[in-house]
VOVOLUM-467288 format. One record per residue: residue in three letters; z, x, y of N, C-alpha, C in turn. Coordinates in steps of 0.1 Angstrom, whole numbers. Layout:
! residues N
['ALA', [Z, X, Y], [Z, X, Y], [Z, X, Y]]
...
***
This chain:
! residues 314
['UNK', [1679, 1499, 1570], [1693, 1508, 1568], [1691, 1524, 1565]]
['UNK', [1687, 1520, 1551], [1686, 1532, 1539], [1675, 1542, 1545]]
['UNK', [1666, 1538, 1558], [1657, 1549, 1562], [1666, 1556, 1574]]
['UNK', [1673, 1547, 1578], [1683, 1557, 1591], [1691, 1563, 1585]]
['UNK', [1695, 1558, 1573], [1704, 1570, 1569], [1698, 1582, 1564]]
['UNK', [1685, 1584, 1558], [1681, 1593, 1555], [1679, 1605, 1572]]
['UNK', [1677, 1596, 1580], [1672, 1602, 1591], [1686, 1609, 1599]]
['UNK', [1697, 1611, 1591], [1710, 1612, 1597], [1709, 1630, 1597]]
['UNK', [1713, 1635, 1602], [1714, 1649, 1603], [1733, 1652, 1599]]
['UNK', [1730, 1654, 1585], [1744, 1658, 1578], [1740, 1658, 1564]]
['UNK', [1755, 1665, 1558], [1753, 1668, 1544], [1747, 1652, 1534]]
['UNK', [1736, 1661, 1525], [1731, 1650, 1514], [1744, 1644, 1505]]
['UNK', [1753, 1650, 1503], [1767, 1640, 1498], [1773, 1632, 1506]]
['UNK', [1768, 1635, 1522], [1776, 1623, 1532], [1763, 1613, 1531]]
['UNK', [1754, 1614, 1530], [1741, 1606, 1528], [1743, 1597, 1517]]
['UNK', [1746, 1600, 1506], [1749, 1594, 1491], [1760, 1584, 1493]]
['UNK', [1771, 1593, 1500], [1787, 1579, 1497], [1783, 1565, 1510]]
['UNK', [1770, 1573, 1517], [1769, 1560, 1530], [1759, 1549, 1523]]
['UNK', [1750, 1557, 1516], [1742, 1546, 1509], [1750, 1536, 1493]]
['UNK', [1760, 1545, 1491], [1767, 1536, 1479], [1776, 1527, 1489]]
['UNK', [1781, 1530, 1500], [1792, 1521, 1507], [1782, 1511, 1513]]
['UNK', [1768, 1512, 1520], [1761, 1498, 1526], [1753, 1492, 1513]]
['UNK', [1751, 1496, 1502], [1749, 1488, 1491], [1759, 1479, 1489]]
['UNK', [1771, 1483, 1481], [1782, 1476, 1479], [1783, 1463, 1489]]
['UNK', [1782, 1470, 1501], [1783, 1458, 1513], [1775, 1453, 1515]]
['UNK', [1760, 1454, 1511], [1753, 1446, 1512], [1753, 1432, 1501]]
['UNK', [1755, 1437, 1486], [1759, 1431, 1478], [1768, 1421, 1482]]
['UNK', [1781, 1425, 1483], [1789, 1413, 1487], [1786, 1403, 1499]]
['UNK', [1775, 1407, 1506], [1772, 1398, 1517], [1763, 1388, 1515]]
['UNK', [1755, 1392, 1500], [1743, 1384, 1499], [1752, 1375, 1488]]
['UNK', [1761, 1380, 1480], [1769, 1369, 1470], [1779, 1360, 1480]]
['UNK', [1785, 1365, 1492], [1790, 1355, 1503], [1782, 1343, 1507]]
['UNK', [1768, 1347, 1511], [1762, 1336, 1517], [1751, 1329, 1507]]
['UNK', [1752, 1335, 1493], [1748, 1326, 1484], [1756, 1312, 1477]]
['UNK', [1774, 1318, 1481], [1782, 1306, 1477], [1779, 1297, 1490]]
['UNK', [1779, 1299, 1498], [1781, 1291, 1512], [1767, 1282, 1514]]
['UNK', [1757, 1291, 1507], [1744, 1277, 1508], [1746, 1269, 1499]]
['UNK', [1751, 1277, 1486], [1752, 1266, 1473], [1761, 1254, 1476]]
['UNK', [1772, 1258, 1484], [1784, 1250, 1489], [1779, 1237, 1497]]
['UNK', [1770, 1244, 1503], [1766, 1236, 1517], [1756, 1222, 1510]]
['UNK', [1747, 1228, 1499], [1739, 1222, 1493], [1745, 1213, 1483]]
['UNK', [1755, 1216, 1475], [1762, 1204, 1466], [1767, 1196, 1476]]
['UNK', [1776, 1200, 1484], [1785, 1187, 1494], [1770, 1181, 1499]]
['UNK', [1760, 1184, 1503], [1749, 1173, 1509], [1744, 1163, 1495]]
['UNK', [1739, 1171, 1485], [1737, 1162, 1473], [1749, 1153, 1470]]
['UNK', [1760, 1156, 1471], [1774, 1144, 1465], [1771, 1136, 1478]]
['UNK', [1766, 1140, 1489], [1767, 1127, 1501], [1756, 1116, 1494]]
['UNK', [1744, 1125, 1494], [1735, 1115, 1493], [1737, 1106, 1480]]
['UNK', [1739, 1113, 1473], [1743, 1105, 1459], [1754, 1094, 1458]]
['UNK', [1766, 1094, 1472], [1775, 1088, 1471], [1769, 1075, 1478]]
['UNK', [1760, 1079, 1487], [1756, 1068, 1496], [1742, 1057, 1488]]
['UNK', [1735, 1067, 1476], [1726, 1056, 1472], [1740, 1050, 1460]]
['UNK', [1752, 1053, 1457], [1757, 1046, 1445], [1765, 1033, 1451]]
['UNK', [1766, 1042, 1469], [1774, 1027, 1475], [1763, 1017, 1476]]
['UNK', [1749, 1018, 1480], [1738, 1007, 1481], [1737, 1000, 1470]]
['UNK', [1735, 1008, 1459], [1735, 1001, 1448], [1747, 990, 1442]]
['UNK', [1758, 999, 1445], [1770, 988, 1442], [1773, 976, 1452]]
['UNK', [1768, 979, 1459], [1767, 966, 1469], [1756, 956, 1467]]
['UNK', [1745, 959, 1466], [1735, 951, 1456], [1737, 943, 1448]]
['UNK', [1743, 952, 1437], [1749, 944, 1425], [1761, 938, 1426]]
['UNK', [1770, 940, 1436], [1779, 929, 1440], [1777, 914, 1445]]
['UNK', [1763, 918, 1453], [1757, 906, 1458], [1749, 893, 1447]]
['UNK', [1745, 904, 1437], [1738, 896, 1425], [1749, 888, 1418]]
['UNK', [1760, 898, 1413], [1772, 892, 1406], [1777, 878, 1413]]
['UNK', [1783, 882, 1426], [1787, 869, 1431], [1780, 859, 1438]]
['UNK', [1764, 860, 1433], [1756, 847, 1436], [1754, 848, 1452]]
['UNK', [1756, 858, 1458], [1749, 862, 1472], [1732, 859, 1475]]
['UNK', [1730, 863, 1484], [1717, 858, 1486], [1709, 873, 1486]]
['UNK', [1699, 877, 1483], [1691, 892, 1479], [1676, 886, 1478]]
['UNK', [1671, 900, 1478], [1657, 900, 1474], [1654, 907, 1464]]
['UNK', [1646, 903, 1452], [1645, 910, 1437], [1639, 924, 1440]]
['UNK', [1629, 922, 1447], [1620, 933, 1451], [1628, 948, 1458]]
['UNK', [1637, 946, 1472], [1640, 953, 1473], [1653, 956, 1464]]
['UNK', [1662, 947, 1453], [1668, 952, 1446], [1665, 962, 1436]]
['UNK', [1653, 962, 1433], [1642, 971, 1422], [1640, 982, 1429]]
['UNK', [1635, 984, 1444], [1630, 994, 1450], [1645, 1008, 1453]]
['UNK', [1658, 999, 1457], [1664, 1006, 1459], [1675, 1011, 1447]]
['UNK', [1675, 1004, 1436], [1680, 1003, 1425], [1676, 1014, 1413]]
['UNK', [1661, 1008, 1414], [1653, 1015, 1405], [1648, 1006, 1389]]
['UNK', [1657, 995, 1393], [1661, 987, 1380], [1656, 973, 1386]]
['UNK', [1646, 969, 1375], [1639, 952, 1379], [1653, 940, 1370]]
['UNK', [1651, 930, 1379], [1662, 918, 1372], [1653, 912, 1363]]
['UNK', [1640, 912, 1360], [1629, 901, 1357], [1631, 902, 1340]]
['UNK', [1636, 912, 1336], [1635, 913, 1322], [1647, 908, 1314]]
['UNK', [1652, 912, 1301], [1664, 909, 1293], [1670, 918, 1294]]
['UNK', [1685, 916, 1298], [1695, 929, 1299], [1706, 927, 1291]]
['UNK', [1714, 938, 1288], [1725, 937, 1282], [1734, 947, 1291]]
['UNK', [1744, 941, 1295], [1752, 946, 1305], [1766, 949, 1296]]
['UNK', [1771, 958, 1301], [1783, 968, 1294], [1792, 975, 1303]]
['UNK', [1807, 975, 1298], [1815, 986, 1308], [1817, 995, 1301]]
['UNK', [1818, 1009, 1302], [1825, 1017, 1299], [1833, 1024, 1306]]
['UNK', [1842, 1032, 1300], [1853, 1043, 1301], [1858, 1048, 1292]]
['UNK', [1866, 1059, 1296], [1870, 1070, 1289], [1885, 1070, 1288]]
['UNK', [1892, 1071, 1278], [1906, 1073, 1277], [1908, 1086, 1271]]
['UNK', [1919, 1091, 1274], [1926, 1104, 1271], [1934, 1110, 1279]]
['UNK', [1938, 1122, 1278], [1948, 1128, 1283], [1946, 1131, 1299]]
['UNK', [1930, 1134, 1302], [1927, 1141, 1313], [1921, 1124, 1318]]
['UNK', [1931, 1117, 1324], [1930, 1107, 1331], [1924, 1106, 1344]]
['UNK', [1930, 1118, 1350], [1929, 1122, 1370], [1914, 1132, 1370]]
['UNK', [1906, 1133, 1358], [1893, 1140, 1361], [1885, 1129, 1361]]
['UNK', [1876, 1136, 1373], [1865, 1123, 1372], [1856, 1122, 1363]]
['UNK', [1852, 1113, 1356], [1846, 1113, 1347], [1830, 1106, 1344]]
['UNK', [1827, 1104, 1357], [1815, 1097, 1363], [1803, 1105, 1358]]
['UNK', [1799, 1119, 1355], [1791, 1122, 1350], [1790, 1120, 1336]]
['UNK', [1802, 1122, 1331], [1799, 1122, 1316], [1797, 1106, 1311]]
['UNK', [1799, 1098, 1317], [1795, 1082, 1315], [1785, 1081, 1323]]
['UNK', [1773, 1090, 1330], [1763, 1089, 1332], [1752, 1094, 1319]]
['UNK', [1757, 1101, 1314], [1748, 1107, 1305], [1751, 1092, 1290]]
['UNK', [1761, 1090, 1288], [1764, 1080, 1280], [1758, 1069, 1285]]
['UNK', [1757, 1063, 1293], [1742, 1056, 1299], [1733, 1057, 1289]]
['UNK', [1727, 1072, 1294], [1713, 1072, 1291], [1713, 1069, 1274]]
['UNK', [1724, 1075, 1267], [1724, 1071, 1252], [1727, 1058, 1247]]
['UNK', [1733, 1055, 1254], [1733, 1041, 1248], [1720, 1029, 1250]]
['UNK', [1713, 1034, 1261], [1700, 1030, 1263], [1691, 1032, 1251]]
['UNK', [1692, 1037, 1248], [1681, 1046, 1236], [1689, 1039, 1224]]
['UNK', [1702, 1042, 1220], [1707, 1030, 1209], [1706, 1018, 1213]]
['UNK', [1702, 1009, 1221], [1704, 997, 1226], [1688, 994, 1219]]
['UNK', [1677, 1004, 1223], [1663, 1000, 1219], [1656, 997, 1235]]
['UNK', [1666, 998, 1245], [1657, 998, 1260], [1650, 1003, 1264]]
['UNK', [1640, 999, 1274], [1630, 1009, 1280], [1633, 1014, 1297]]
['UNK', [1633, 1026, 1303], [1636, 1028, 1311], [1648, 1035, 1313]]
['UNK', [1652, 1035, 1327], [1669, 1039, 1330], [1673, 1028, 1332]]
['UNK', [1687, 1034, 1329], [1698, 1022, 1330], [1701, 1019, 1341]]
['UNK', [1709, 1006, 1348], [1717, 1005, 1361], [1727, 1010, 1354]]
['UNK', [1735, 1021, 1366], [1743, 1029, 1362], [1758, 1026, 1375]]
['UNK', [1767, 1019, 1374], [1774, 1017, 1390], [1791, 1020, 1383]]
['UNK', [1791, 1033, 1387], [1809, 1040, 1390], [1814, 1026, 1398]]
['UNK', [1826, 1026, 1388], [1835, 1017, 1396], [1848, 1024, 1397]]
['UNK', [1851, 1033, 1393], [1864, 1046, 1398], [1860, 1058, 1389]]
['UNK', [1871, 1066, 1386], [1870, 1079, 1383], [1863, 1082, 1367]]
['UNK', [1865, 1066, 1359], [1865, 1070, 1347], [1860, 1057, 1342]]
['UNK', [1856, 1047, 1349], [1850, 1037, 1343], [1839, 1034, 1350]]
['UNK', [1827, 1025, 1343], [1816, 1023, 1353], [1809, 1010, 1343]]
['UNK', [1800, 1005, 1355], [1789, 990, 1348], [1777, 997, 1344]]
['UNK', [1776, 987, 1333], [1764, 994, 1327], [1749, 985, 1325]]
['UNK', [1740, 982, 1331], [1727, 977, 1325], [1720, 982, 1319]]
['UNK', [1711, 977, 1307], [1699, 981, 1303], [1691, 972, 1300]]
['UNK', [1679, 976, 1297], [1667, 962, 1298], [1669, 964, 1281]]
['UNK', [1671, 955, 1273], [1670, 952, 1261], [1660, 951, 1254]]
['UNK', [1658, 955, 1241], [1645, 955, 1233], [1646, 939, 1228]]
['UNK', [1655, 931, 1230], [1651, 919, 1221], [1667, 910, 1226]]
['UNK', [1665, 897, 1216], [1678, 892, 1222], [1692, 898, 1206]]
['UNK', [1681, 908, 1198], [1688, 909, 1188], [1694, 922, 1190]]
['UNK', [1708, 925, 1184], [1715, 941, 1190], [1721, 946, 1176]]
['UNK', [1714, 959, 1176], [1721, 967, 1164], [1737, 972, 1169]]
['UNK', [1746, 962, 1166], [1758, 971, 1170], [1760, 981, 1161]]
['UNK', [1760, 980, 1150], [1763, 997, 1145], [1756, 1008, 1152]]
['UNK', [1743, 1007, 1151], [1739, 1019, 1161], [1745, 1021, 1177]]
['UNK', [1750, 1011, 1181], [1758, 1010, 1191], [1771, 1021, 1193]]
['UNK', [1778, 1013, 1181], [1791, 1021, 1176], [1787, 1037, 1174]]
['UNK', [1778, 1039, 1166], [1775, 1053, 1161], [1774, 1062, 1172]]
['UNK', [1770, 1056, 1184], [1768, 1066, 1199], [1781, 1067, 1204]]
['UNK', [1790, 1051, 1204], [1802, 1053, 1211], [1812, 1064, 1205]]
['UNK', [1813, 1067, 1190], [1818, 1073, 1186], [1818, 1087, 1187]]
['UNK', [1806, 1090, 1191], [1801, 1107, 1194], [1811, 1109, 1205]]
['UNK', [1812, 1104, 1214], [1822, 1107, 1224], [1835, 1104, 1223]]
['UNK', [1841, 1118, 1226], [1857, 1112, 1223], [1861, 1108, 1239]]
['UNK', [1868, 1096, 1233], [1880, 1089, 1241], [1869, 1076, 1250]]
['UNK', [1856, 1077, 1242], [1851, 1064, 1250], [1853, 1051, 1244]]
['UNK', [1852, 1043, 1256], [1855, 1029, 1250], [1843, 1021, 1254]]
['UNK', [1835, 1009, 1249], [1826, 1002, 1257], [1826, 987, 1249]]
['UNK', [1825, 980, 1261], [1824, 963, 1256], [1811, 959, 1263]]
['UNK', [1805, 952, 1254], [1790, 951, 1255], [1795, 932, 1254]]
['UNK', [1779, 930, 1267], [1780, 916, 1266], [1768, 912, 1256]]
['UNK', [1764, 899, 1252], [1752, 894, 1248], [1739, 897, 1259]]
['UNK', [1725, 900, 1253], [1716, 901, 1261], [1716, 890, 1264]]
['UNK', [1705, 892, 1279], [1703, 875, 1286], [1694, 877, 1295]]
['UNK', [1686, 870, 1298], [1672, 871, 1303], [1670, 863, 1320]]
['UNK', [1670, 875, 1329], [1667, 872, 1343], [1683, 875, 1351]]
['UNK', [1682, 869, 1362], [1692, 875, 1371], [1703, 864, 1366]]
['UNK', [1701, 853, 1360], [1714, 845, 1350], [1719, 855, 1339]]
['UNK', [1709, 858, 1330], [1716, 866, 1320], [1723, 884, 1326]]
['UNK', [1714, 887, 1337], [1722, 903, 1341], [1736, 895, 1346]]
['UNK', [1743, 888, 1350], [1751, 880, 1355], [1761, 878, 1338]]
['UNK', [1757, 869, 1331], [1762, 865, 1320], [1767, 876, 1310]]
['UNK', [1756, 883, 1310], [1761, 895, 1302], [1770, 904, 1308]]
['UNK', [1772, 908, 1322], [1785, 913, 1322], [1797, 906, 1323]]
['UNK', [1796, 893, 1326], [1807, 884, 1325], [1814, 885, 1310]]
['UNK', [1805, 887, 1303], [1809, 885, 1286], [1816, 896, 1284]]
['UNK', [1807, 911, 1288], [1817, 923, 1288], [1831, 923, 1293]]
['UNK', [1833, 914, 1303], [1845, 915, 1312], [1856, 907, 1300]]
['UNK', [1851, 902, 1293], [1858, 889, 1288], [1864, 897, 1276]]
['UNK', [1855, 902, 1267], [1862, 911, 1254], [1866, 928, 1258]]
['UNK', [1867, 930, 1271], [1869, 942, 1273], [1881, 946, 1268]]
['UNK', [1889, 939, 1271], [1907, 937, 1267], [1904, 940, 1253]]
['UNK', [1898, 938, 1246], [1900, 941, 1228], [1897, 954, 1226]]
['UNK', [1887, 964, 1232], [1887, 977, 1231], [1896, 983, 1235]]
['UNK', [1902, 978, 1248], [1915, 984, 1252], [1924, 988, 1247]]
['UNK', [1929, 975, 1238], [1939, 971, 1233], [1938, 975, 1217]]
['UNK', [1926, 978, 1211], [1926, 979, 1193], [1928, 990, 1191]]
['UNK', [1937, 997, 1182], [1937, 1012, 1177], [1929, 1014, 1163]]
['UNK', [1918, 1008, 1159], [1912, 1011, 1152], [1901, 1017, 1154]]
['UNK', [1895, 1025, 1148], [1879, 1036, 1153], [1871, 1025, 1158]]
['UNK', [1868, 1016, 1146], [1858, 1005, 1151], [1856, 999, 1161]]
['UNK', [1869, 992, 1169], [1868, 986, 1179], [1868, 991, 1188]]
['UNK', [1866, 1006, 1189], [1860, 1011, 1205], [1851, 1007, 1210]]
['UNK', [1843, 1002, 1201], [1831, 996, 1207], [1831, 980, 1203]]
['UNK', [1833, 970, 1212], [1830, 956, 1210], [1819, 947, 1216]]
['UNK', [1812, 940, 1208], [1804, 933, 1208], [1809, 917, 1213]]
['UNK', [1807, 909, 1226], [1807, 897, 1223], [1801, 891, 1218]]
['UNK', [1787, 887, 1209], [1783, 883, 1200], [1787, 882, 1186]]
['UNK', [1794, 894, 1184], [1803, 894, 1170], [1812, 880, 1169]]
['UNK', [1809, 875, 1156], [1816, 866, 1150], [1831, 866, 1155]]
['UNK', [1837, 857, 1157], [1852, 856, 1166], [1857, 866, 1178]]
['UNK', [1850, 875, 1181], [1851, 882, 1190], [1855, 879, 1204]]
['UNK', [1851, 865, 1209], [1858, 857, 1218], [1870, 851, 1218]]
['UNK', [1872, 848, 1207], [1886, 844, 1203], [1894, 853, 1200]]
['UNK', [1890, 862, 1193], [1899, 877, 1194], [1904, 879, 1210]]
['UNK', [1894, 884, 1217], [1898, 885, 1229], [1909, 875, 1236]]
['UNK', [1909, 862, 1235], [1918, 854, 1236], [1934, 856, 1234]]
['UNK', [1930, 859, 1221], [1946, 864, 1215], [1948, 875, 1218]]
['UNK', [1946, 885, 1223], [1947, 900, 1226], [1956, 899, 1242]]
['UNK', [1954, 888, 1249], [1960, 886, 1261], [1974, 883, 1262]]
['UNK', [1976, 878, 1247], [1993, 876, 1246], [1997, 879, 1235]]
['UNK', [1997, 892, 1232], [2003, 902, 1219], [2016, 898, 1212]]
['UNK', [2024, 894, 1219], [2036, 886, 1213], [2034, 877, 1208]]
['UNK', [2029, 867, 1211], [2023, 856, 1205], [2016, 855, 1194]]
['UNK', [2004, 864, 1193], [1996, 866, 1185], [2002, 873, 1173]]
['UNK', [2013, 882, 1177], [2020, 893, 1166], [2026, 883, 1158]]
['UNK', [2036, 870, 1163], [2043, 862, 1155], [2035, 851, 1150]]
['UNK', [2022, 847, 1153], [2012, 838, 1147], [2008, 846, 1132]]
['UNK', [2003, 860, 1132], [2001, 871, 1123], [2010, 871, 1113]]
['UNK', [2024, 873, 1117], [2034, 876, 1108], [2039, 863, 1103]]
['UNK', [2035, 848, 1106], [2039, 835, 1101], [2026, 833, 1089]]
['UNK', [2014, 837, 1093], [2004, 834, 1084], [2004, 843, 1072]]
['UNK', [2004, 859, 1074], [2004, 866, 1062], [2017, 871, 1060]]
['UNK', [2028, 867, 1063], [2040, 872, 1055], [2038, 887, 1056]]
['UNK', [2043, 895, 1048], [2044, 911, 1041], [2032, 911, 1041]]
['UNK', [2018, 907, 1043], [2005, 913, 1039], [2005, 918, 1058]]
['UNK', [2011, 914, 1067], [2009, 923, 1080], [2019, 932, 1081]]
['UNK', [2022, 935, 1074], [2031, 953, 1077], [2022, 963, 1080]]
['UNK', [2019, 968, 1088], [2015, 983, 1091], [2015, 993, 1080]]
['UNK', [2004, 991, 1063], [2009, 1002, 1060], [1997, 1004, 1052]]
['UNK', [1992, 1017, 1046], [1981, 1016, 1037], [1974, 1008, 1025]]
['UNK', [1987, 1003, 1018], [1987, 995, 1009], [1984, 981, 1012]]
['UNK', [1988, 973, 1024], [1990, 959, 1029], [1974, 963, 1033]]
['UNK', [1971, 970, 1044], [1956, 976, 1047], [1946, 971, 1036]]
['UNK', [1947, 973, 1023], [1938, 974, 1014], [1939, 959, 1013]]
['UNK', [1949, 952, 1010], [1952, 937, 1005], [1943, 932, 1017]]
['UNK', [1945, 935, 1026], [1941, 926, 1038], [1927, 924, 1041]]
['UNK', [1920, 936, 1039], [1905, 941, 1038], [1901, 930, 1026]]
['UNK', [1903, 932, 1017], [1898, 925, 999], [1897, 914, 1004]]
['UNK', [1911, 904, 1010], [1910, 893, 1012], [1899, 886, 1022]]
['UNK', [1900, 894, 1033], [1893, 892, 1042], [1875, 891, 1040]]
['UNK', [1873, 903, 1034], [1857, 902, 1029], [1857, 890, 1016]]
['UNK', [1866, 890, 1006], [1866, 877, 999], [1863, 865, 1007]]
['UNK', [1869, 863, 1016], [1868, 847, 1022], [1852, 849, 1031]]
['UNK', [1852, 859, 1034], [1839, 862, 1044], [1830, 859, 1036]]
['UNK', [1828, 861, 1025], [1818, 858, 1016], [1816, 846, 1007]]
['UNK', [1825, 839, 1009], [1828, 830, 1006], [1836, 829, 988]]
['UNK', [1839, 837, 987], [1849, 837, 978], [1841, 839, 963]]
['UNK', [1831, 852, 968], [1830, 856, 959], [1830, 869, 951]]
['UNK', [1833, 871, 942], [1836, 883, 937], [1827, 894, 938]]
['UNK', [1815, 888, 931], [1804, 899, 929], [1799, 904, 943]]
['UNK', [1798, 900, 954], [1796, 903, 967], [1809, 910, 972]]
['UNK', [1820, 907, 971], [1834, 912, 975], [1833, 930, 970]]
['UNK', [1829, 929, 952], [1829, 941, 945], [1819, 949, 955]]
['UNK', [1808, 945, 956], [1797, 950, 959], [1800, 958, 974]]
['UNK', [1804, 949, 984], [1809, 954, 998], [1817, 963, 997]]
['UNK', [1826, 963, 992], [1840, 971, 988], [1838, 986, 978]]
['UNK', [1825, 982, 973], [1825, 994, 961], [1840, 995, 954]]
['UNK', [1838, 985, 947], [1853, 981, 934], [1848, 975, 928]]
['UNK', [1855, 978, 915], [1854, 969, 903], [1856, 955, 902]]
['UNK', [1853, 947, 898], [1856, 931, 899], [1871, 931, 894]]
['UNK', [1880, 936, 885], [1889, 933, 879], [1896, 940, 893]]
['UNK', [1893, 944, 901], [1904, 954, 909], [1904, 946, 923]]
['UNK', [1894, 935, 923], [1893, 926, 933], [1900, 918, 931]]
['UNK', [1901, 912, 919], [1911, 897, 914], [1927, 907, 915]]
['UNK', [1928, 917, 911], [1942, 921, 911], [1949, 924, 928]]
['UNK', [1940, 926, 936], [1941, 931, 949], [1943, 912, 955]]
['UNK', [1937, 902, 952], [1939, 892, 957], [1948, 881, 949]]
['UNK', [1954, 889, 938], [1962, 881, 933], [1975, 891, 937]]
['UNK', [1979, 900, 942], [1986, 912, 953], [1991, 908, 963]]
['UNK', [1977, 898, 969], [1979, 896, 988], [1983, 883, 986]]
['UNK', [1981, 875, 973], [1988, 857, 976], [2006, 863, 971]]
['UNK', [2009, 873, 965], [2023, 876, 960], [2028, 882, 977]]
['UNK', [2023, 889, 982], [2026, 892, 993], [2027, 884, 1005]]
['UNK', [2018, 874, 1006], [2018, 865, 1015], [2027, 853, 1014]]
['UNK', [2030, 850, 997], [2041, 840, 994], [2033, 830, 997]]
['UNK', [2022, 826, 996], [2013, 812, 990], [1999, 819, 991]]
['UNK', [1994, 808, 984], [1982, 810, 976], [1972, 812, 989]]
['UNK', [1960, 816, 985], [1950, 820, 996], [1943, 807, 1001]]
['UNK', [1943, 797, 997], [1936, 782, 999], [1945, 777, 1011]]
['UNK', [1953, 781, 1012], [1967, 777, 1016], [1965, 779, 1031]]
['UNK', [1959, 770, 1042], [1958, 774, 1057], [1951, 784, 1059]]
['UNK', [1935, 779, 1050], [1927, 788, 1049], [1920, 792, 1064]]
['UNK', [1922, 784, 1075], [1915, 789, 1086], [1925, 795, 1095]]
['UNK', [1936, 796, 1095], [1947, 805, 1101], [1947, 817, 1094]]
['UNK', [1945, 818, 1082], [1946, 831, 1076], [1933, 843, 1078]]
['UNK', [1919, 835, 1075], [1907, 840, 1082], [1911, 849, 1094]]
['UNK', [1916, 837, 1105], [1916, 844, 1119], [1926, 853, 1117]]
['UNK', [1938, 851, 1111], [1951, 864, 1111], [1942, 876, 1107]]
['UNK', [1935, 874, 1098], [1925, 889, 1091], [1921, 894, 1097]]
['UNK', [1910, 888, 1107], [1900, 890, 1112], [1908, 897, 1127]]
['UNK', [1918, 893, 1132], [1925, 899, 1142], [1930, 911, 1138]]
['UNK', [1937, 909, 1127], [1940, 923, 1123], [1932, 937, 1121]]
['UNK', [1919, 930, 1114], [1908, 942, 1114], [1904, 942, 1123]]
['UNK', [1900, 933, 1137], [1899, 944, 1151], [1905, 949, 1160]]
['UNK', [1919, 943, 1157], [1930, 952, 1168], [1937, 962, 1159]]
['UNK', [1942, 958, 1148], [1950, 969, 1141], [1965, 970, 1143]]
['UNK', [1970, 980, 1146], [1985, 982, 1149], [1989, 976, 1161]]
['UNK', [1989, 967, 1172], [1991, 958, 1181], [1998, 947, 1175]]
['UNK', [1992, 942, 1163], [1996, 928, 1159], [2000, 931, 1146]]
['UNK', [2006, 942, 1141], [2011, 941, 1127], [2025, 946, 1133]]
['UNK', [2033, 944, 1119], [2049, 944, 1118], [2047, 959, 1114]]
['UNK', [2059, 965, 1121], [2061, 981, 1118], [2065, 984, 1107]]
['UNK', [2062, 992, 1099], [2066, 993, 1085], [2083, 998, 1086]]
['UNK', [2088, 995, 1078], [2105, 998, 1079], [2104, 1011, 1072]]
['UNK', [2115, 1019, 1080], [2116, 1031, 1076], [2128, 1035, 1064]]
['UNK', [2123, 1041, 1051], [2131, 1043, 1045], [2144, 1052, 1048]]
['UNK', [2157, 1050, 1040], [2166, 1058, 1041], [2161, 1071, 1037]]
['UNK', [2166, 1080, 1046], [2166, 1095, 1039], [2178, 1095, 1027]]
['UNK', [2185, 1089, 1026], [2200, 1089, 1012], [2209, 1100, 1019]]
['UNK', [2206, 1105, 1032], [2217, 1111, 1036], [2229, 1104, 1042]]
***
């Protein structure tokens, strides 16, 4: 094109103007064609990924439902083997952007949680909807470092995760997922930061999941058991935590003070204050007391008594 312009019988200024015009036209054409090609490529990639996800989802549903399947076919098509130790989880993102597709972010989370769980290889990631996915990773053993998993979860805004216990083989694959489903309600209900990630194997977690399904009844149980200790306030929370740790350590002032980094006399003062707020001794209905304190610690505000608003004096 430039060679043809050079051969024209016209003024040099006109040739320069033509060169500028066609150069600009060519750049616009190349930009347009590049966008067309990239859009077509991305659409084809999306279709391929969707097809792969559909195949994986169908195979996983077969395994979970107890239907017939071939373990080698499952491994070939999903890239995940069923003959190991599995840690199942349900992951989702809560927040203001509920309509946005969170699948790419959850896929990254799956890799992070696999590392945190000490698993090897790639996880099995199955999107359920735009903000929820099922996850399985090959666990490094039957012991789960919950604190490490919680650290990974809290690094992602709005992320919530429910973990089952590690299980071996096909039965463990199913059971770990079922356990994650059971305790999922705890992570979705709780308002405390540490309960953004919950683990079925934690002491009292399965019982908390049952209580979380009927918050009205649970709230009444907590109020009847704790009295004014059930008020949603920082002061009551400090008393609840001190009492909970004291009971969990078998009534040890030394262990309680070490765990909470408090002077022993402070622990004694708080326990006396807790009894005053409760209106009866700590030893009274101890099993109910421990359960109520545990539920408050895990779920937070949904089971507490709202703090009374003080009068403004106007």
